[in-house]
Backbone as a printed PyTorch tensor [residue, N CA C, xyz], in Angstrom:
tensor([[[  0.8490,  -1.1890,   0.0000],
         [  0.0000,   0.0000,   0.0000],
         [  0.8790,   1.2300,   0.0000]],

        [[  0.4180,   2.2700,  -0.6680],
         [  1.1780,   3.5130,  -0.7560],
         [  1.2070,   4.2150,   0.6090]],

        [[  2.3800,   4.7620,   0.9460],
         [  2.5530,   5.4240,   2.2400],
         [  2.3520,   6.9330,   2.1800]],

        [[  2.5760,   7.5160,   1.0140],
         [  2.4620,   8.9680,   0.9000],
         [  1.3480,   9.3290,  -0.0710]],

        [[  0.9700,  10.5820,  -0.0050],
         [ -0.0860,  11.0660,  -0.8850],
         [  0.3340,  10.9700,  -2.3560]],

        [[  1.5900,  11.3170,  -2.6280],
         [  2.0720,  11.2700,  -4.0130],
         [  2.1790,   9.8280,  -4.5080]],

        [[  2.5790,   8.9140,  -3.6320],
         [  2.6630,   7.5110,  -4.0330],
         [  1.2750,   6.9440,  -4.3050]],

        [[  0.2970,   7.3600,  -3.5270],
         [ -1.0790,   6.9330,  -3.7460],
         [ -1.5770,   7.4370,  -5.0940]],

        [[ -1.2590,   8.6710,  -5.4010],
         [ -1.6750,   9.2500,  -6.6800],
         [ -1.0070,   8.5100,  -7.8360]],

        [[  0.2760,   8.1920,  -7.7050],
         [  0.9790,   7.4710,  -8.7590],
         [  0.3710,   6.0820,  -8.9660]],

        [[ -0.0330,   5.4470,  -7.8710],
         [ -0.6680,   4.1310,  -7.9750],
         [ -2.0030,   4.2360,  -8.7160]],

        [[ -2.7480,   5.2980,  -8.4440],
         [ -4.0210,   5.4950,  -9.1300],
         [ -3.8020,   5.7560, -10.6230]],

        [[ -2.8000,   6.5460, -10.9410],
         [ -2.4850,   6.8410, -12.3420],
         [ -2.0400,   5.5720, -13.0590]],

        [[ -1.2160,   4.7700, -12.3900],
         [ -0.7430,   3.5210, -12.9880],
         [ -1.9140,   2.5830, -13.2820]],

        [[ -2.8590,   2.5190, -12.3800],
         [ -4.0320,   1.6650, -12.5880],
         [ -4.8770,   2.1750, -13.7490]],

        [[ -5.0590,   3.4780, -13.8200],
         [ -5.8160,   4.0690, -14.9290],
         [ -5.1350,   3.7690, -16.2620]],

        [[ -3.8230,   3.9430, -16.3050],
         [ -3.0810,   3.6740, -17.5290],
         [ -3.1240,   2.1910, -17.8920]],

        [[ -3.0590,   1.3170, -16.8830],
         [ -3.1070,  -0.1210, -17.1370],
         [ -4.4260,  -0.5070, -17.8080]],

        [[ -5.5130,   0.0640, -17.3310],
         [ -6.8140,  -0.2340, -17.9210],
         [ -6.9220,   0.3080, -19.3420]],

        [[ -6.3890,   1.5050, -19.5770],
         [ -6.3980,   2.0710, -20.9330],
         [ -5.5700,   1.2020, -21.8690]],

        [[ -4.3850,   0.8050, -21.4060],
         [ -3.5110,  -0.0290, -22.2360],
         [ -4.1700,  -1.3670, -22.5440]],

        [[ -4.8400,  -1.9290, -21.5460],
         [ -5.5210,  -3.2080, -21.7290],
         [ -6.5990,  -3.0880, -22.8000]],

        [[ -7.3460,  -1.9900, -22.7670],
         [ -8.4060,  -1.7780, -23.7570],
         [ -7.8200,  -1.6490, -25.1640]],

        [[ -6.7240,  -0.9010, -25.3100],
         [ -6.0950,  -0.7430, -26.6190],
         [ -5.5860,  -2.0840, -27.1380]],

        [[ -4.8860,  -2.8270, -26.2820],
         [ -4.3250,  -4.1070, -26.7120],
         [ -5.4250,  -5.0860, -27.1000]],

        [[ -6.5040,  -5.0940, -26.3490],
         [ -7.6270,  -5.9690, -26.6550],
         [ -8.2500,  -5.5860, -28.0010]],

        [[ -8.4100,  -4.3030, -28.2340],
         [ -8.9930,  -3.8430, -29.5030],
         [ -8.0880,  -4.2150, -30.6760]],

        [[ -6.7860,  -4.0770, -30.5030],
         [ -5.8450,  -4.4370, -31.5660],
         [ -5.9710,  -5.9250, -31.8840]],

        [[ -6.0130,  -6.7640, -30.8500],
         [ -6.1280,  -8.2110, -31.0630],
         [ -7.4350,  -8.5530, -31.7640]],

        [[ -8.5300,  -7.9130, -31.3540],
         [ -9.8300,  -8.1750, -31.9580],
         [ -9.8320,  -7.7940, -33.4290]],

        [[ -9.2860,  -6.6230, -33.7510],
         [ -9.2570,  -6.1880, -35.1470],
         [ -8.3590,  -7.0850, -35.9850]],

        [[ -7.2570,  -7.5520, -35.3980],
         [ -6.3800,  -8.4640, -36.1330],
         [ -7.0940,  -9.7870, -36.4220]],

        [[ -7.8390, -10.3060, -35.4500],
         [ -8.5770, -11.5530, -35.6640],
         [ -9.6340, -11.3790, -36.7490]],

        [[-10.3320, -10.2460, -36.7350],
         [-11.3420,  -9.9880, -37.7610],
         [-10.6940,  -9.9010, -39.1370]],

        [[ -9.5160,  -9.2750, -39.1930],
         [ -8.7920,  -9.1620, -40.4570],
         [ -8.3700, -10.5460, -40.9550]],

        [[ -7.8200, -11.3700, -40.0620],
         [ -7.3820, -12.7030, -40.4650],
         [ -8.5580, -13.5310, -40.9730]],

        [[ -9.7150, -13.3840, -40.3500],
         [-10.9110, -14.0860, -40.8180],
         [-11.3170, -13.5970, -42.2040]],

        [[-11.2280, -12.2920, -42.4350],
         [-11.5750, -11.7270, -43.7410],
         [-10.5880, -12.1990, -44.8070]],

        [[ -9.3150, -12.2930, -44.4520],
         [ -8.3050, -12.7560, -45.4170],
         [ -8.5230, -14.2280, -45.7370]],

        [[ -8.8560, -15.0270, -44.7420],
         [ -9.1330, -16.4420, -44.9920],
         [-10.3520, -16.5990, -45.8950]],

        [[-11.3610, -15.7530, -45.6910],
         [-12.5430, -15.7760, -46.5550],
         [-12.1510, -15.3830, -47.9760]],

        [[-11.2580, -14.4300, -48.1050],
         [-10.7770, -14.0270, -49.4320],
         [ -9.9800, -15.1610, -50.0650]],

        [[ -9.2300, -15.8980, -49.2730],
         [ -8.4530, -17.0170, -49.7910],
         [ -9.3280, -18.1250, -50.3500]],

        [[-10.4680, -18.3760, -49.7150],
         [-11.3620, -19.4230, -50.1980],
         [-12.2480, -18.9380, -51.3390]],

        [[-12.6210, -17.6610, -51.3010],
         [-13.4920, -17.1080, -52.3400],
         [-12.8720, -15.8160, -52.8450]],

        [[-12.1200, -15.8810, -53.9170],
         [-11.3530, -14.7260, -54.4000],
         [-12.2530, -13.7940, -55.2240]],

        [[-13.1260, -13.0920, -54.5500],
         [-13.9900, -12.1380, -55.2270],
         [-13.5550, -10.7210, -54.8630]],

        [[-13.9100,  -9.7490, -55.7000],
         [-13.5480,  -8.3540, -55.3810],
         [-14.1670,  -7.8650, -54.0690]],

        [[-15.3680,  -8.3610, -53.7460],
         [-16.0110,  -7.9340, -52.5100],
         [-15.2470,  -8.4400, -51.2860]],

        [[-14.7890,  -9.6830, -51.3530],
         [-14.0550, -10.2280, -50.2100],
         [-12.6940,  -9.5600, -50.0630]],

        [[-12.0860,  -9.1920, -51.1980],
         [-10.8030,  -8.4810, -51.1200],
         [-11.0140,  -7.0880, -50.5220]],

        [[-12.0950,  -6.4240, -50.9190],
         [-12.4020,  -5.1020, -50.3780],
         [-12.6590,  -5.1780, -48.8750]],

        [[-13.3410,  -6.2250, -48.4420],
         [-13.5950,  -6.4230, -47.0150],
         [-12.2810,  -6.6080, -46.2610]],

        [[-11.3760,  -7.3920, -46.8290],
         [-10.0710,  -7.6120, -46.1980],
         [ -9.2810,  -6.3080, -46.1210]],

        [[ -9.3530,  -5.5130, -47.1750],
         [ -8.6190,  -4.2380, -47.1790],
         [ -9.2090,  -3.2680, -46.1560]],

        [[-10.5180,  -3.2690, -46.0040],
         [-11.1700,  -2.4260, -45.0060],
         [-10.7450,  -2.8350, -43.6030]],

        [[-10.7400,  -4.1380, -43.3520],
         [-10.3140,  -4.6440, -42.0380],
         [ -8.8490,  -4.3210, -41.7820]],

        [[ -8.0270,  -4.3850, -42.8220],
         [ -6.6080,  -4.0620, -42.6700],
         [ -6.4460,  -2.5960, -42.2900]],

        [[ -7.1950,  -1.7370, -42.9350],
         [ -7.1290,  -0.3110, -42.6440],
         [ -7.5120,  -0.0240, -41.1960]],

        [[ -8.5710,  -0.6670, -40.7290],
         [ -9.0020,  -0.4800, -39.3390],
         [ -7.9310,  -0.9540, -38.3590]],

        [[ -7.3470,  -2.1000, -38.6490],
         [ -6.3220,  -2.6500, -37.7600],
         [ -5.0780,  -1.7650, -37.7670]],

        [[ -4.6500,  -1.3140, -38.9520],
         [ -3.4900,  -0.4240, -39.0450],
         [ -3.7200,   0.8450, -38.2340]],

        [[ -4.9130,   1.4030, -38.3600],
         [ -5.2350,   2.6350, -37.6540],
         [ -5.1460,   2.4500, -36.1440]],

        [[ -5.7160,   1.3620, -35.6480],
         [ -5.7050,   1.1100, -34.2110],
         [ -4.2860,   0.8380, -33.7130]],

        [[ -3.5050,   0.1160, -34.4970],
         [ -2.1100,  -0.1500, -34.1160],
         [ -1.3250,   1.1480, -34.0650]],

        [[ -1.5050,   1.9940, -35.0740],
         [ -0.7880,   3.2760, -35.1000],
         [ -1.1690,   4.1490, -33.9120]],

        [[ -2.4530,   4.1560, -33.5480],
         [ -2.8810,   4.9340, -32.3900],
         [ -2.2970,   4.3810, -31.0980]],

        [[ -2.2190,   3.0670, -30.9920],
         [ -1.6460,   2.4420, -29.7990],
         [ -0.1640,   2.7830, -29.6800]],

        [[  0.5430,   2.8080, -30.7860],
         [  1.9670,   3.1790, -30.7650],
         [  2.1050,   4.6490, -30.3840]],

        [[  1.2570,   5.4880, -30.9540],
         [  1.3220,   6.9190, -30.6640],
         [  1.0490,   7.2040, -29.1910]],

        [[  0.1200,   6.4580, -28.5880],
         [ -0.2140,   6.6510, -27.1780],
         [  0.8170,   6.0210, -26.2370]],

        [[  1.7200,   5.2130, -26.7960],
         [  2.7310,   4.5710, -25.9600],
         [  2.2950,   3.2370, -25.3970]],

        [[  1.1710,   2.7220, -25.8720],
         [  0.6840,   1.4380, -25.3970],
         [  1.5500,   0.3120, -25.9570]],

        [[  1.8990,   0.4290, -27.2340],
         [  2.7570,  -0.5530, -27.8900],
         [  4.0950,   0.0950, -28.2390]],

        [[  5.1460,  -0.6990, -28.1790],
         [  6.4630,  -0.2460, -28.6310],
         [  6.4090,  -0.1000, -30.1540]],

        [[  7.1040,   0.8790, -30.7200],
         [  7.0570,   1.0650, -32.1780],
         [  7.4250,  -0.1930, -32.9730]],

        [[  8.4140,  -0.9380, -32.5080],
         [  8.7940,  -2.1640, -33.2190],
         [  7.6950,  -3.2180, -33.1290]],

        [[  7.0060,  -3.2750, -31.9990],
         [  5.9030,  -4.2080, -31.8290],
         [  4.7760,  -3.8520, -32.8090]],

        [[  4.4740,  -2.5610, -32.9300],
         [  3.4530,  -2.1250, -33.8760],
         [  3.8470,  -2.4370, -35.3070]],

        [[  5.1050,  -2.2100, -35.6410],
         [  5.5810,  -2.5000, -36.9970],
         [  5.4990,  -3.9930, -37.2880]],

        [[  5.8200,  -4.8070, -36.2910],
         [  5.7620,  -6.2580, -36.4720],
         [  4.3240,  -6.7170, -36.7020]],

        [[  3.4010,  -6.1550, -35.9600],
         [  1.9910,  -6.5250, -36.1310],
         [  1.4980,  -6.1290, -37.5230]],

        [[  1.8420,  -4.9430, -37.9750],
         [  1.4250,  -4.4930, -39.3060],
         [  2.0570,  -5.3660, -40.3950]],

        [[  3.2900,  -5.7800, -40.1660],
         [  3.9640,  -6.6530, -41.1210],
         [  3.2600,  -8.0070, -41.2120]],

        [[  2.8320,  -8.5310, -40.0770],
         [  2.0960,  -9.7970, -40.0650],
         [  0.8030,  -9.6800, -40.8660]],

        [[  0.1300,  -8.5470, -40.7200],
         [ -1.1190,  -8.3320, -41.4540],
         [ -0.8630,  -8.3170, -42.9610]],

        [[  0.1340,  -7.5620, -43.3640],
         [  0.4360,  -7.4450, -44.7890],
         [  0.8850,  -8.7820, -45.3670]],

        [[  1.6860,  -9.5240, -44.6170],
         [  2.1940, -10.8090, -45.0950],
         [  1.0680, -11.8060, -45.3190]],

        [[  0.0860, -11.8060, -44.4400],
         [ -1.0280, -12.7590, -44.5610],
         [ -1.8020, -12.5180, -45.8530]],

        [[ -2.0090, -11.2520, -46.2130],
         [ -2.7290, -10.9420, -47.4520],
         [ -1.8640, -11.2470, -48.6620]],

        [[ -0.5780, -10.9940, -48.5560],
         [  0.3450, -11.1990, -49.6750],
         [  0.3510, -12.6500, -50.1330]],

        [[  0.2770, -13.5620, -49.1820],
         [  0.2640, -14.9880, -49.5200],
         [ -0.9220, -15.3090, -50.4260]],

        [[ -2.0820, -14.7760, -50.0930],
         [ -3.2860, -15.0740, -50.8730],
         [ -3.2840, -14.3400, -52.2110]],

        [[ -2.7760, -13.1210, -52.2570],
         [ -2.7670, -12.3930, -53.5280],
         [ -1.7490, -12.9970, -54.4900]],

        [[ -0.6320, -13.5100, -53.9770],
         [  0.3420, -14.1740, -54.8540],
         [ -0.2270, -15.4760, -55.3900]],

        [[ -0.9740, -16.1970, -54.5620],
         [ -1.6040, -17.4330, -55.0110],
         [ -2.6350, -17.1350, -56.0930]],

        [[ -3.3630, -16.0430, -55.9360],
         [ -4.3640, -15.6640, -56.9370],
         [ -3.7020, -15.2490, -58.2310]],

        [[ -2.5760, -14.5320, -58.1360],
         [ -1.8770, -14.0870, -59.3390],
         [ -1.2680, -15.2730, -60.0920]],

        [[ -0.7430, -16.2410, -59.3770],
         [ -0.1270, -17.3910, -60.0290],
         [ -1.1890, -18.3280, -60.6210]],

        [[ -2.3910, -18.3160, -60.0670],
         [ -3.4610, -19.1610, -60.5640],
         [ -4.0140, -18.6400, -61.8870]],

        [[ -3.8580, -17.3600, -62.1420],
         [ -4.4200, -16.7890, -63.3710],
         [ -3.5090, -16.9100, -64.5310]]])
């Protein structure tokens, strides 16, 4: 337990920040899962609508990751790695589609 007024305040701030960080990280994970599901759907059914859906989900995930990095929730390298994973997953399916044609 905090012994001083300032230590108590710092503990309260740390708890507030922990909850904010938790919300950001959870949102990033959720958007990434939705994106991966959209990419898998595009992989099974290569239609322009499914590709557009995947691109929309990618944009949302990129935006949330960038905001998390800007707020200091994620380390910049961690954010870059997550964005790279997103791009790589789509690249696999688009290369397969290009080679199939």
